[in-house]
Jmol script that loads the backbone (N, CA, C; Angstrom):
load data "model"
ATOM      1  N   MET A   1      15.478   8.173  11.632  1.00  0.00           N
ATOM      2  CA  MET A   1      14.228   7.539  12.032  1.00  0.00           C
ATOM      3  C   MET A   1      13.041   8.136  11.262  1.00  0.00           C
ATOM      4  N   LYS A   2      13.057   9.461  11.108  1.00  0.00           N
ATOM      5  CA  LYS A   2      11.970  10.121  10.386  1.00  0.00           C
ATOM      6  C   LYS A   2      11.905   9.657   8.936  1.00  0.00           C
ATOM      7  N   GLU A   3      13.090   9.530   8.326  1.00  0.00           N
ATOM      8  CA  GLU A   3      13.126   9.128   6.919  1.00  0.00           C
ATOM      9  C   GLU A   3      12.635   7.691   6.754  1.00  0.00           C
ATOM     10  N   PHE A   4      12.994   6.827   7.683  1.00  0.00           N
ATOM     11  CA  PHE A   4      12.546   5.434   7.634  1.00  0.00           C
ATOM     12  C   PHE A   4      11.027   5.340   7.742  1.00  0.00           C
ATOM     13  N   LEU A   5      10.449   6.091   8.675  1.00  0.00           N
ATOM     14  CA  LEU A   5       8.992   6.091   8.831  1.00  0.00           C
ATOM     15  C   LEU A   5       8.303   6.657   7.588  1.00  0.00           C
ATOM     16  N   LEU A   6       8.909   7.668   6.996  1.00  0.00           N
ATOM     17  CA  LEU A   6       8.337   8.260   5.785  1.00  0.00           C
ATOM     18  C   LEU A   6       8.348   7.269   4.619  1.00  0.00           C
ATOM     19  N   VAL A   7       9.440   6.541   4.468  1.00  0.00           N
ATOM     20  CA  VAL A   7       9.531   5.542   3.399  1.00  0.00           C
ATOM     21  C   VAL A   7       8.501   4.429   3.625  1.00  0.00           C
ATOM     22  N   ILE A   8       8.373   3.974   4.864  1.00  0.00           N
ATOM     23  CA  ILE A   8       7.384   2.933   5.184  1.00  0.00           C
ATOM     24  C   ILE A   8       5.977   3.446   4.907  1.00  0.00           C
ATOM     25  N   GLN A   9       5.701   4.698   5.254  1.00  0.00           N
ATOM     26  CA  GLN A   9       4.372   5.260   5.023  1.00  0.00           C
ATOM     27  C   GLN A   9       4.083   5.387   3.524  1.00  0.00           C
ATOM     28  N   ILE A  10       5.062   5.731   2.738  1.00  0.00           N
ATOM     29  CA  ILE A  10       4.875   5.822   1.286  1.00  0.00           C
ATOM     30  C   ILE A  10       4.591   4.444   0.707  1.00  0.00           C
ATOM     31  N   ILE A  11       5.324   3.428   1.150  1.00  0.00           N
ATOM     32  CA  ILE A  11       5.100   2.067   0.670  1.00  0.00           C
ATOM     33  C   ILE A  11       3.699   1.590   1.043  1.00  0.00           C
ATOM     34  N   VAL A  12       3.281   1.861   2.280  1.00  0.00           N
ATOM     35  CA  VAL A  12       1.943   1.469   2.727  1.00  0.00           C
ATOM     36  C   VAL A  12       0.872   2.187   1.914  1.00  0.00           C
ATOM     37  N   SER A  13       1.068   3.472   1.643  1.00  0.00           N
ATOM     38  CA  SER A  13       0.050   4.228   0.913  1.00  0.00           C
ATOM     39  C   SER A  13      -0.067   3.760  -0.540  1.00  0.00           C
ATOM     40  N   VAL A  14       1.048   3.477  -1.200  1.00  0.00           N
ATOM     41  CA  VAL A  14       0.993   2.994  -2.579  1.00  0.00           C
ATOM     42  C   VAL A  14       0.337   1.617  -2.638  1.00  0.00           C
ATOM     43  N   THR A  15       0.662   0.755  -1.673  1.00  0.00           N
ATOM     44  CA  THR A  15       0.039  -0.566  -1.615  1.00  0.00           C
ATOM     45  C   THR A  15      -1.456  -0.455  -1.359  1.00  0.00           C
ATOM     46  N   LEU A  16      -1.843   0.442  -0.478  1.00  0.00           N
ATOM     47  CA  LEU A  16      -3.257   0.656  -0.175  1.00  0.00           C
ATOM     48  C   LEU A  16      -4.013   1.153  -1.404  1.00  0.00           C
ATOM     49  N   ILE A  17      -3.429   2.067  -2.139  1.00  0.00           N
ATOM     50  CA  ILE A  17      -4.053   2.566  -3.366  1.00  0.00           C
ATOM     51  C   ILE A  17      -4.211   1.443  -4.380  1.00  0.00           C
ATOM     52  N   GLY A  18      -3.190   0.624  -4.534  1.00  0.00           N
ATOM     53  CA  GLY A  18      -3.262  -0.486  -5.471  1.00  0.00           C
ATOM     54  C   GLY A  18      -4.344  -1.491  -5.116  1.00  0.00           C
ATOM     55  N   ILE A  19      -4.468  -1.813  -3.845  1.00  0.00           N
ATOM     56  CA  ILE A  19      -5.486  -2.774  -3.414  1.00  0.00           C
ATOM     57  C   ILE A  19      -6.883  -2.198  -3.587  1.00  0.00           C
ATOM     58  N   ILE A  20      -7.058  -0.931  -3.286  1.00  0.00           N
ATOM     59  CA  ILE A  20      -8.373  -0.303  -3.447  1.00  0.00           C
ATOM     60  C   ILE A  20      -8.756  -0.262  -4.928  1.00  0.00           C
ATOM     61  N   LEU A  21      -7.814   0.050  -5.798  1.00  0.00           N
ATOM     62  CA  LEU A  21      -8.120   0.095  -7.228  1.00  0.00           C
ATOM     63  C   LEU A  21      -8.377  -1.287  -7.812  1.00  0.00           C
ATOM     64  N   THR A  22      -7.818  -2.318  -7.206  1.00  0.00           N
ATOM     65  CA  THR A  22      -8.039  -3.684  -7.679  1.00  0.00           C
ATOM     66  C   THR A  22      -9.451  -4.150  -7.378  1.00  0.00           C
ATOM     67  N   GLN A  23     -10.009  -3.658  -6.276  1.00  0.00           N
ATOM     68  CA  GLN A  23     -11.365  -4.053  -5.909  1.00  0.00           C
ATOM     69  C   GLN A  23     -12.345  -3.374  -6.856  1.00  0.00           C
ATOM     70  N   SER A  24     -13.285  -4.159  -7.365  1.00  0.00           N
ATOM     71  CA  SER A  24     -14.283  -3.631  -8.282  1.00  0.00           C
ATOM     72  C   SER A  24     -15.449  -3.057  -7.490  1.00  0.00           C
ATOM     73  N   ARG A  25     -16.048  -2.012  -7.993  1.00  0.00           N
ATOM     74  CA  ARG A  25     -17.159  -1.372  -7.289  1.00  0.00           C
ATOM     75  C   ARG A  25     -18.429  -2.190  -7.472  1.00  0.00           C
ATOM     76  N   GLY A  26     -18.909  -2.811  -6.397  1.00  0.00           N
ATOM     77  CA  GLY A  26     -20.187  -3.486  -6.389  1.00  0.00           C
ATOM     78  C   GLY A  26     -20.225  -4.868  -7.004  1.00  0.00           C
ATOM     79  N   GLY A  27     -19.323  -5.215  -7.881  1.00  0.00           N
ATOM     80  CA  GLY A  27     -19.419  -6.477  -8.573  1.00  0.00           C
ATOM     81  C   GLY A  27     -18.500  -7.556  -8.065  1.00  0.00           C
ATOM     82  N   GLY A  28     -17.562  -7.210  -7.242  1.00  0.00           N
ATOM     83  CA  GLY A  28     -16.621  -8.196  -6.771  1.00  0.00           C
ATOM     84  C   GLY A  28     -15.444  -8.317  -7.726  1.00  0.00           C
ATOM     85  N   LEU A  29     -14.459  -9.054  -7.314  1.00  0.00           N
ATOM     86  CA  LEU A  29     -13.241  -9.187  -8.087  1.00  0.00           C
ATOM     87  C   LEU A  29     -13.465  -9.996  -9.363  1.00  0.00           C
ATOM     88  N   GLY A  30     -14.404 -10.924  -9.344  1.00  0.00           N
ATOM     89  CA  GLY A  30     -14.661 -11.755 -10.515  1.00  0.00           C
ATOM     90  C   GLY A  30     -15.128 -10.961 -11.711  1.00  0.00           C
ATOM     91  N   SER A  31     -15.971  -9.965 -11.501  1.00  0.00           N
ATOM     92  CA  SER A  31     -16.466  -9.173 -12.622  1.00  0.00           C
ATOM     93  C   SER A  31     -15.410  -8.221 -13.160  1.00  0.00           C
ATOM     94  N   ALA A  32     -14.378  -7.942 -12.385  1.00  0.00           N
ATOM     95  CA  ALA A  32     -13.311  -7.073 -12.866  1.00  0.00           C
ATOM     96  C   ALA A  32     -12.512  -7.746 -13.971  1.00  0.00           C
ATOM     97  N   PHE A  33     -12.525  -9.075 -13.988  1.00  0.00           N
ATOM     98  CA  PHE A  33     -11.782  -9.811 -14.999  1.00  0.00           C
ATOM     99  C   PHE A  33     -12.703 -10.495 -15.995  1.00  0.00           C
ATOM    100  N   GLY A  34     -13.914  -9.988 -16.175  1.00  0.00           N
ATOM    101  CA  GLY A  34     -14.803 -10.492 -17.199  1.00  0.00           C
ATOM    102  C   GLY A  34     -15.838 -11.488 -16.734  1.00  0.00           C
ATOM    103  N   GLY A  35     -15.882 -11.787 -15.462  1.00  0.00           N
ATOM    104  CA  GLY A  35     -16.878 -12.729 -14.954  1.00  0.00           C
ATOM    105  C   GLY A  35     -18.233 -12.071 -14.800  1.00  0.00           C
ATOM    106  N   SER A  36     -19.247 -12.859 -14.606  1.00  0.00           N
ATOM    107  CA  SER A  36     -20.590 -12.335 -14.438  1.00  0.00           C
ATOM    108  C   SER A  36     -20.750 -11.792 -13.018  1.00  0.00           C
ATOM    109  N   GLY A  37     -21.136 -10.537 -12.906  1.00  0.00           N
ATOM    110  CA  GLY A  37     -21.306  -9.915 -11.610  1.00  0.00           C
ATOM    111  C   GLY A  37     -22.761  -9.777 -11.212  1.00  0.00           C
ATOM    112  N   GLN A  38     -23.661 -10.486 -11.857  1.00  0.00           N
ATOM    113  CA  GLN A  38     -25.086 -10.337 -11.608  1.00  0.00           C
ATOM    114  C   GLN A  38     -25.582 -11.148 -10.419  1.00  0.00           C
ATOM    115  N   ILE A  39     -24.834 -12.126  -9.977  1.00  0.00           N
ATOM    116  CA  ILE A  39     -25.266 -13.001  -8.899  1.00  0.00           C
ATOM    117  C   ILE A  39     -24.680 -12.497  -7.590  1.00  0.00           C
ATOM    118  N   TYR A  40     -25.529 -12.337  -6.569  1.00  0.00           N
ATOM    119  CA  TYR A  40     -25.058 -11.900  -5.265  1.00  0.00           C
ATOM    120  C   TYR A  40     -24.458 -13.087  -4.526  1.00  0.00           C
ATOM    121  N   ARG A  41     -23.296 -12.877  -3.973  1.00  0.00           N
ATOM    122  CA  ARG A  41     -22.663 -13.901  -3.154  1.00  0.00           C
ATOM    123  C   ARG A  41     -21.787 -13.222  -2.116  1.00  0.00           C
ATOM    124  N   SER A  42     -21.448 -13.968  -1.092  1.00  0.00           N
ATOM    125  CA  SER A  42     -20.610 -13.395  -0.049  1.00  0.00           C
ATOM    126  C   SER A  42     -19.163 -13.343  -0.519  1.00  0.00           C
ATOM    127  N   LYS A  43     -18.379 -12.528   0.158  1.00  0.00           N
ATOM    128  CA  LYS A  43     -16.975 -12.399  -0.202  1.00  0.00           C
ATOM    129  C   LYS A  43     -16.223 -13.639   0.267  1.00  0.00           C
ATOM    130  N   ARG A  44     -15.495 -14.236  -0.648  1.00  0.00           N
ATOM    131  CA  ARG A  44     -14.711 -15.422  -0.326  1.00  0.00           C
ATOM    132  C   ARG A  44     -13.339 -15.305  -0.950  1.00  0.00           C
ATOM    133  N   GLY A  45     -12.444 -16.056  -0.423  1.00  0.00           N
ATOM    134  CA  GLY A  45     -11.112 -16.160  -1.011  1.00  0.00           C
ATOM    135  C   GLY A  45     -10.370 -14.851  -1.057  1.00  0.00           C
ATOM    136  N   ILE A  46      -9.927 -14.487  -2.261  1.00  0.00           N
ATOM    137  CA  ILE A  46      -9.076 -13.313  -2.414  1.00  0.00           C
ATOM    138  C   ILE A  46      -9.837 -12.015  -2.147  1.00  0.00           C
ATOM    139  N   GLU A  47     -11.145 -11.981  -2.422  1.00  0.00           N
ATOM    140  CA  GLU A  47     -11.931 -10.778  -2.140  1.00  0.00           C
ATOM    141  C   GLU A  47     -11.956 -10.501  -0.642  1.00  0.00           C
ATOM    142  N   LYS A  48     -12.138 -11.534   0.133  1.00  0.00           N
ATOM    143  CA  LYS A  48     -12.151 -11.387   1.593  1.00  0.00           C
ATOM    144  C   LYS A  48     -10.772 -10.957   2.091  1.00  0.00           C
ATOM    145  N   LEU A  49      -9.721 -11.533   1.492  1.00  0.00           N
ATOM    146  CA  LEU A  49      -8.362 -11.148   1.847  1.00  0.00           C
ATOM    147  C   LEU A  49      -8.120  -9.677   1.538  1.00  0.00           C
ATOM    148  N   PHE A  50      -8.618  -9.208   0.384  1.00  0.00           N
ATOM    149  CA  PHE A  50      -8.445  -7.799   0.029  1.00  0.00           C
ATOM    150  C   PHE A  50      -9.168  -6.873   0.998  1.00  0.00           C
ATOM    151  N   VAL A  51     -10.329  -7.270   1.459  1.00  0.00           N
ATOM    152  CA  VAL A  51     -11.060  -6.448   2.429  1.00  0.00           C
ATOM    153  C   VAL A  51     -10.276  -6.336   3.732  1.00  0.00           C
ATOM    154  N   TYR A  52      -9.791  -7.461   4.228  1.00  0.00           N
ATOM    155  CA  TYR A  52      -9.014  -7.441   5.469  1.00  0.00           C
ATOM    156  C   TYR A  52      -7.690  -6.700   5.296  1.00  0.00           C
ATOM    157  N   LEU A  53      -7.061  -6.869   4.139  1.00  0.00           N
ATOM    158  CA  LEU A  53      -5.806  -6.188   3.873  1.00  0.00           C
ATOM    159  C   LEU A  53      -6.014  -4.678   3.765  1.00  0.00           C
ATOM    160  N   THR A  54      -7.115  -4.257   3.166  1.00  0.00           N
ATOM    161  CA  THR A  54      -7.424  -2.835   3.067  1.00  0.00           C
ATOM    162  C   THR A  54      -7.613  -2.216   4.449  1.00  0.00           C
ATOM    163  N   ILE A  55      -8.355  -2.903   5.307  1.00  0.00           N
ATOM    164  CA  ILE A  55      -8.577  -2.401   6.663  1.00  0.00           C
ATOM    165  C   ILE A  55      -7.265  -2.338   7.437  1.00  0.00           C
ATOM    166  N   SER A  56      -6.451  -3.368   7.315  1.00  0.00           N
ATOM    167  CA  SER A  56      -5.176  -3.418   8.038  1.00  0.00           C
ATOM    168  C   SER A  56      -4.224  -2.328   7.567  1.00  0.00           C
ATOM    169  N   LEU A  57      -4.120  -2.153   6.259  1.00  0.00           N
ATOM    170  CA  LEU A  57      -3.221  -1.124   5.733  1.00  0.00           C
ATOM    171  C   LEU A  57      -3.698   0.279   6.073  1.00  0.00           C
ATOM    172  N   ALA A  58      -5.008   0.493   6.082  1.00  0.00           N
ATOM    173  CA  ALA A  58      -5.534   1.810   6.461  1.00  0.00           C
ATOM    174  C   ALA A  58      -5.223   2.111   7.932  1.00  0.00           C
ATOM    175  N   ALA A  59      -5.367   1.096   8.787  1.00  0.00           N
ATOM    176  CA  ALA A  59      -5.045   1.279  10.206  1.00  0.00           C
ATOM    177  C   ALA A  59      -3.550   1.537  10.393  1.00  0.00           C
ATOM    178  N   LEU A  60      -2.716   0.802   9.660  1.00  0.00           N
ATOM    179  CA  LEU A  60      -1.267   1.005   9.737  1.00  0.00           C
ATOM    180  C   LEU A  60      -0.879   2.395   9.249  1.00  0.00           C
ATOM    181  N   PHE A  61      -1.522   2.849   8.177  1.00  0.00           N
ATOM    182  CA  PHE A  61      -1.257   4.194   7.667  1.00  0.00           C
ATOM    183  C   PHE A  61      -1.628   5.251   8.707  1.00  0.00           C
ATOM    184  N   PHE A  62      -2.748   5.054   9.382  1.00  0.00           N
ATOM    185  CA  PHE A  62      -3.170   5.996  10.419  1.00  0.00           C
ATOM    186  C   PHE A  62      -2.171   6.023  11.573  1.00  0.00           C
ATOM    187  N   VAL A  63      -1.745   4.853  12.017  1.00  0.00           N
ATOM    188  CA  VAL A  63      -0.791   4.774  13.132  1.00  0.00           C
ATOM    189  C   VAL A  63       0.531   5.427  12.750  1.00  0.00           C
ATOM    190  N   LEU A  64       1.018   5.166  11.543  1.00  0.00           N
ATOM    191  CA  LEU A  64       2.259   5.793  11.091  1.00  0.00           C
ATOM    192  C   LEU A  64       2.132   7.314  11.011  1.00  0.00           C
ATOM    193  N   SER A  65       0.961   7.790  10.598  1.00  0.00           N
ATOM    194  CA  SER A  65       0.739   9.241  10.527  1.00  0.00           C
ATOM    195  C   SER A  65       0.762   9.868  11.908  1.00  0.00           C
ATOM    196  N   VAL A  66       0.159   9.222  12.874  1.00  0.00           N
ATOM    197  CA  VAL A  66       0.146   9.749  14.244  1.00  0.00           C
ATOM    198  C   VAL A  66       1.557   9.728  14.827  1.00  0.00           C
ATOM    199  N   ILE A  67       2.309   8.655  14.566  1.00  0.00           N
ATOM    200  CA  ILE A  67       3.684   8.573  15.076  1.00  0.00           C
ATOM    201  C   ILE A  67       4.540   9.674  14.476  1.00  0.00           C
ATOM    202  N   GLN A  68       4.391   9.917  13.177  1.00  0.00           N
ATOM    203  CA  GLN A  68       5.161  11.001  12.561  1.00  0.00           C
ATOM    204  C   GLN A  68       4.759  12.368  13.102  1.00  0.00           C
ATOM    205  N   LEU A  69       3.500  12.539  13.399  1.00  0.00           N
ATOM    206  CA  LEU A  69       3.046  13.799  13.986  1.00  0.00           C
ATOM    207  C   LEU A  69       3.664  14.003  15.361  1.00  0.00           C
ATOM    208  N   LEU A  70       3.729  12.956  16.147  1.00  0.00           N
ATOM    209  CA  LEU A  70       4.311  13.054  17.484  1.00  0.00           C
ATOM    210  C   LEU A  70       5.817  13.267  17.437  1.00  0.00           C
ATOM    211  N   ILE A  71       6.492  12.707  16.445  1.00  0.00           N
ATOM    212  CA  ILE A  71       7.940  12.882  16.318  1.00  0.00           C
ATOM    213  C   ILE A  71       8.274  14.312  15.909  1.00  0.00           C
ATOM    214  N   ASN A  72       7.472  14.870  15.008  1.00  0.00           N
ATOM    215  CA  ASN A  72       7.745  16.248  14.557  1.00  0.00           C
ATOM    216  C   ASN A  72       7.337  17.204  15.632  1.00  0.00           C
TER     217      ASN A  72
END
end "model"
wireframe off; spacefill off
backbone 0.3
color backbone group
């Protein structure tokens, strides 16, 4: 059980790192691929999905860490 939780936590952490690195600082996802980042707009589409996915994965990582702490 411990090994399974550890593998799941590693997968979640690598995915979380990848999603965070995909998000561009301040300019949105469009400017990361050469688009103009000078216009302010709200997060839509995949950018909004990345924000929600980042929050969800961070919460899942926290819960898995607490569960592993309680098991040990």
